[in-house]
Backbone as ProteinMPNN parsed JSONL, in Angstrom:
{"seq_chain_A": "MARGKYLSLEEARKRGELDRFAKEHPMKGDAERFARLLEAMASGKKSSKSGTSAPGSSANSSGTQSRRGT", "coords_chain_A": {"N_chain_A": [[6.967, -73.906, 50.519], [10.401, -73.778, 50.978], [12.375, -73.155, 53.888], [14.314, -70.234, 54.004], [14.449, -69.983, 51.297], [13.933, -68.029, 48.361], [10.976, -66.127, 47.843], [8.556, -66.848, 45.439], [7.002, -65.024, 42.74], [4.385, -65.838, 42.245], [3.758, -67.173, 44.668], [3.993, -65.023, 46.427], [1.923, -63.373, 45.534], [-0.32, -64.965, 46.086], [-0.146, -65.15, 48.856], [-0.272, -62.539, 49.63], [2.047, -61.095, 50.003], [3.6, -59.174, 48.588], [5.278, -57.035, 49.132], [7.382, -58.234, 50.516], [8.378, -59.876, 48.481], [9.291, -57.912, 46.715], [11.388, -56.8, 48.211], [13.12, -58.98, 48.293], [13.801, -59.228, 45.649], [15.315, -56.97, 44.37], [15.357, -54.28, 42.006], [16.99, -52.215, 39.643], [16.031, -49.23, 38.197], [14.779, -46.732, 35.928], [12.939, -44.349, 37.039], [11.856, -41.964, 36.013], [11.933, -42.344, 33.249], [10.255, -44.577, 33.049], [7.837, -43.415, 33.924], [7.358, -41.593, 31.839], [6.991, -43.389, 29.709], [4.759, -44.857, 30.599], [2.844, -42.811, 30.704], [2.72, -42.117, 27.974], [1.716, -44.494, 26.907], [-0.75, -44.631, 28.188], [-2.046, -42.345, 27.284], [-2.277, -42.748, 24.596], [-0.995, -41.45, 22.6], [1.328, -41.085, 19.925], [4.816, -41.52, 20.166], [7.431, -39.182, 19.488], [9.806, -40.334, 19.002], [9.42, -42.843, 17.879], [10.464, -44.55, 15.968], [9.313, -45.492, 13.679], [8.401, -45.708, 10.194], [7.976, -42.908, 7.973], [4.757, -41.555, 7.122], [3.376, -42.832, 4.136], [5.788, -43.692, 3.107], [5.97, -46.288, 2.336], [4.549, -46.564, 0.025], [5.071, -47.631, -2.539], [5.493, -50.265, -2.019], [5.043, -53.818, -2.104], [4.034, -55.095, 0.02], [4.874, -57.543, 0.803], [7.146, -59.645, 2.617], [10.581, -60.474, 2.981], [13.183, -62.756, 3.948], [16.115, -61.675, 5.684], [19.144, -61.142, 3.922], [18.505, -62.384, 1.565]], "CA_chain_A": [[8.179, -73.122, 50.354], [11.458, -74.164, 51.914], [12.884, -72.056, 54.705], [15.508, -69.612, 53.441], [14.297, -69.884, 49.851], [13.253, -66.813, 47.933], [9.55, -66.209, 47.579], [8.245, -66.644, 44.022], [5.968, -64.016, 42.522], [3.091, -66.504, 42.419], [3.548, -67.375, 46.104], [3.802, -63.711, 47.036], [0.575, -62.907, 45.184], [-1.297, -65.772, 46.818], [-0.038, -64.868, 50.294], [-0.386, -61.111, 49.891], [3.359, -60.655, 50.493], [4.33, -58.561, 47.482], [6.353, -56.204, 49.688], [8.51, -59.138, 50.79], [8.925, -60.262, 47.185], [10.028, -56.76, 46.195], [12.64, -56.682, 48.974], [13.985, -60.096, 47.919], [14.153, -59.113, 44.237], [15.48, -55.539, 44.055], [15.655, -53.938, 40.613], [17.373, -50.839, 39.368], [15.243, -48.75, 37.078], [14.72, -45.302, 35.696], [11.563, -43.981, 37.357], [11.405, -40.904, 35.11], [11.703, -42.965, 31.935], [9.051, -45.392, 33.193], [6.681, -42.519, 34.003], [7.101, -41.094, 30.478], [6.465, -44.495, 28.928], [3.414, -45.134, 31.077], [1.994, -41.698, 30.267], [2.539, -42.242, 26.528], [0.83, -45.636, 26.657], [-2.08, -44.322, 28.703], [-2.67, -41.29, 26.493], [-2.493, -43.235, 23.238], [-0.286, -40.601, 21.65], [2.551, -41.665, 19.398], [6.042, -40.852, 20.574], [8.18, -38.626, 18.369], [10.958, -41.211, 18.812], [8.836, -44.171, 17.759], [11.282, -45.39, 15.121], [8.536, -45.999, 12.564], [8.576, -45.009, 8.921], [7.118, -41.761, 7.725], [3.558, -41.919, 6.367], [3.552, -42.826, 2.685], [7.106, -44.159, 2.686], [5.859, -47.632, 1.784], [3.525, -46.498, -1.009], [5.413, -48.488, -3.667], [5.799, -51.585, -1.511], [4.027, -54.844, -2.393], [3.539, -55.569, 1.296], [5.458, -58.837, 1.127], [8.384, -59.591, 3.378], [11.538, -61.546, 2.683], [14.201, -62.907, 4.981], [17.344, -60.905, 5.48], [20.219, -61.839, 3.227], [18.054, -63.065, 0.347]], "C_chain_A": [[9.187, -73.535, 51.417], [11.961, -72.938, 52.668], [14.183, -71.525, 54.1], [15.457, -69.459, 51.935], [13.584, -68.577, 49.516], [11.794, -67.104, 47.611], [9.316, -65.977, 46.087], [7.141, -65.599, 43.906], [4.588, -64.62, 42.736], [2.771, -66.712, 43.898], [3.254, -66.044, 46.799], [2.402, -63.176, 46.753], [-0.479, -63.657, 45.987], [-1.321, -65.427, 48.296], [-0.229, -63.394, 50.64], [0.904, -60.521, 50.429], [4.201, -60.04, 49.37], [5.462, -57.653, 47.97], [7.587, -57.044, 49.968], [9.187, -59.556, 49.491], [9.787, -59.134, 46.617], [11.358, -56.574, 46.913], [13.63, -57.774, 48.588], [14.493, -59.996, 46.481], [14.298, -57.641, 43.847], [15.85, -55.339, 42.578], [16.08, -52.475, 40.543], [16.585, -50.404, 38.142], [15.282, -47.24, 37.007], [13.27, -44.866, 35.865], [11.028, -42.919, 36.397], [11.087, -41.469, 33.728], [10.438, -43.823, 31.963], [7.801, -44.521, 33.207], [6.331, -41.965, 32.626], [6.476, -42.178, 29.608], [5.024, -44.792, 29.314], [2.44, -44.052, 30.618], [1.706, -41.797, 28.772], [1.581, -43.385, 26.203], [-0.6, -45.318, 27.084], [-2.794, -43.283, 27.851], [-2.959, -41.725, 25.069], [-1.813, -42.391, 22.18], [0.986, -41.291, 21.192], [3.743, -40.835, 19.852], [6.742, -40.303, 19.348], [9.406, -39.476, 18.056], [10.498, -42.651, 18.636], [9.663, -45.098, 16.885], [10.511, -45.993, 13.96], [8.783, -45.161, 11.325], [7.613, -43.843, 8.813], [5.892, -42.212, 6.936], [3.821, -41.831, 4.862], [4.876, -43.374, 2.21], [7.062, -45.566, 2.1], [4.813, -47.693, 0.674], [3.809, -47.432, -2.176], [5.756, -49.909, -3.241], [4.671, -52.561, -1.831], [3.417, -55.385, -1.116], [4.08, -56.919, 1.682], [6.747, -58.633, 1.878], [9.282, -60.717, 2.957], [12.558, -61.589, 3.788], [15.409, -62.053, 4.646], [18.367, -61.771, 4.761], [19.76, -62.59, 1.998], [18.025, -62.135, -0.819]], "O_chain_A": [[8.862, -73.627, 52.6], [11.966, -71.826, 52.141], [15.056, -72.308, 53.726], [16.356, -68.852, 51.352], [12.751, -68.088, 50.279], [11.442, -68.196, 47.165], [9.827, -65.006, 45.529], [6.43, -65.33, 44.874], [3.718, -63.99, 43.339], [1.648, -66.46, 44.334], [2.372, -65.96, 47.653], [1.768, -62.592, 47.632], [-1.419, -63.055, 46.506], [-2.382, -65.41, 48.92], [-0.335, -63.041, 51.815], [0.882, -59.57, 51.211], [5.381, -60.36, 49.229], [6.485, -57.518, 47.299], [8.709, -56.62, 49.69], [10.414, -59.588, 49.404], [10.879, -59.376, 46.103], [12.356, -56.225, 46.282], [14.838, -57.536, 48.556], [15.502, -60.61, 46.134], [13.489, -57.123, 43.077], [16.572, -56.146, 41.992], [15.59, -51.625, 41.286], [16.492, -51.144, 37.162], [15.761, -46.566, 37.92], [12.466, -44.999, 34.943], [9.861, -42.974, 36.008], [10.082, -41.104, 33.118], [9.646, -43.802, 31.021], [6.808, -44.859, 32.564], [5.155, -41.871, 32.274], [5.537, -41.912, 28.857], [4.167, -44.959, 28.446], [1.329, -44.36, 30.189], [0.57, -41.584, 28.346], [0.731, -43.255, 25.322], [-1.552, -45.7, 26.404], [-4.016, -43.333, 27.709], [-3.803, -41.128, 24.401], [-2.033, -42.597, 20.987], [1.641, -41.991, 21.964], [3.679, -39.607, 19.912], [6.657, -40.896, 18.273], [9.983, -39.36, 16.975], [11.11, -43.573, 19.175], [9.579, -46.316, 17.038], [11.003, -46.917, 13.314], [9.307, -44.05, 11.4], [6.575, -43.803, 9.474], [5.981, -43.161, 6.157], [4.418, -40.867, 4.382], [5.076, -43.511, 1.003], [8.01, -45.992, 1.44], [4.251, -48.757, 0.411], [2.871, -47.98, -2.755], [6.269, -50.68, -4.052], [3.496, -52.191, -1.831], [2.391, -56.063, -1.159], [3.788, -57.41, 2.772], [7.37, -57.575, 1.79], [8.81, -61.8, 2.611], [12.783, -60.599, 4.485], [15.684, -61.753, 3.485], [18.437, -62.981, 4.973], [20.532, -63.362, 1.429], [17.669, -62.542, -1.925]]}, "name": "protein", "num_of_chains": 1, "seq": "MARGKYLSLEEARKRGELDRFAKEHPMKGDAERFARLLEAMASGKKSSKSGTSAPGSSANSSGTQSRRGT"}
């Protein structure tokens, strides 16, 4: 690693310097949203805002897919 260069994630993992990596690569995030997502993934429960179709809505579908605009 060159002096003054940012530490890569791989280098940080190998050297045990993840704290340094985190300081060099700050991110803005929504901690509350992340916690909800993590909890939903860990519990295995489906979200009410999943964006999936209602059960049975594809009953008359052949199951084939076609490209958009065809």
